[in-house]
N, C-alpha and C positions, 0 to 999 in steps of 0.2 A: 617479621618475615613468615613466621608459622602461620598466623591468621590467614595471609594471602595464600598460602600455599594450601591450607587445609580446605579452602572453597573449591579447588579442584578435585577433591576426594570424596565430597559428599553426595552419597547416591541417595537420591530423593524419590525414589520410583514409586510414591503413592499418587493415587489418582487426584487428592486434594492439590497437589502443587502443580498439576499440569495445566498449561495455558491454551491448550489448543481447544477449539470449540467456542471460545469468546470471539464476539465481534471486536475488531481492531480497528483503529483509526490511524491510516499512515500519516507520516509527516509530509508536508506539502509547503513549497515556496512558490509566491506569485509576483511576478514582475509586470508593470506596466511599460509598453514600449510605444514609439510612435504610430505602428501598424495595428496595436491591440494589446494582447496579453500573452504572457508565457508561463505555464503552470508546470512545476516540476513535482512529481509525487514519488516518494520513496517507495519502490515495490519489488524489492528483492525477492527472487524464487517465485515471482507470479508469471504465469503464462499470458501471453496477449489474448489468447482465446477466453481466458476468464474474466475480462475485464468490461464492464459496461460504462458508457459515457453518455450522459444526457445534459440538455441544457434547458433550463425553463426561466424565462424572466431573465432575472440577473443572477441566477444561481447555476453552478456548475457541479453536477452529481456524478461521483465515481465510485463504482462498487464493483466487486468480484470476490474472488476466492484464491487463498494460497494453499496449495496442497503439498503433502510431503510424499515425493513420489520416490525417494531414495531407499527407504525402508521396506524390507519383505515382511511378509506375514510371518508371525511367530516370533518376532524379535522383541525384547523388553527394553525400555529405555533406561538408561542411567542418569540422564540429565536432560532438561527440556526447558529451553528459554525462548524460542522461536514459536511464535503463535501461527499455527496452520488452521485457518478457519475463514469465514467470510469477514470483508471489510467493507467500509464505505467511508467517503468524504464528501462533505458537501462545502463548496466555497462560495461565498456570496460576494459579488463586485458592486461597485458604487452606482452602477448604471446597467441597463438591460445588455445581455450578450446574445439572446438569441437573434438568429440570423447571422452571427459571426461565421466565418468560414473555420472550419476544423481540421488541424492536420496534427496526427500524433505520431511518437516513435518511442521506442526503449533503446535506452543507452546506459550500460553499466549499472542494471538495477534502477534505474529511474525512468518513469513514464514522464515524457516531455509532451506537453500539449500547447500547440500554438493557436491562439483564438484571434483571427484577424477580422478587423471591423469590417462590416457590410458597407459595400460601396454606396 
């Protein structure tokens, strides 16, 4: 019990422990459907305006940035585990997807992209 409690009281405020600034790669799930593909990307805290989606050949490229808007200037951190920086994710499909109709939405911290096969 003491070990698990201690982790809540370790103050690590040194810059070598900060994960901000690193490029990060969000987790993604890909599903094939009769209509095409559904892609879910875990992007909690990312605003829709910060996301770029591009398709080339059989690759879907997703990039953007998660920013920390909740902290005011002059605060010092006590613990920092969430990465606030640029991210990117490239997903490769078994066949070309350029020409697919793209629809996307945010739902509970997930970016959901529907890629519908071209007619």
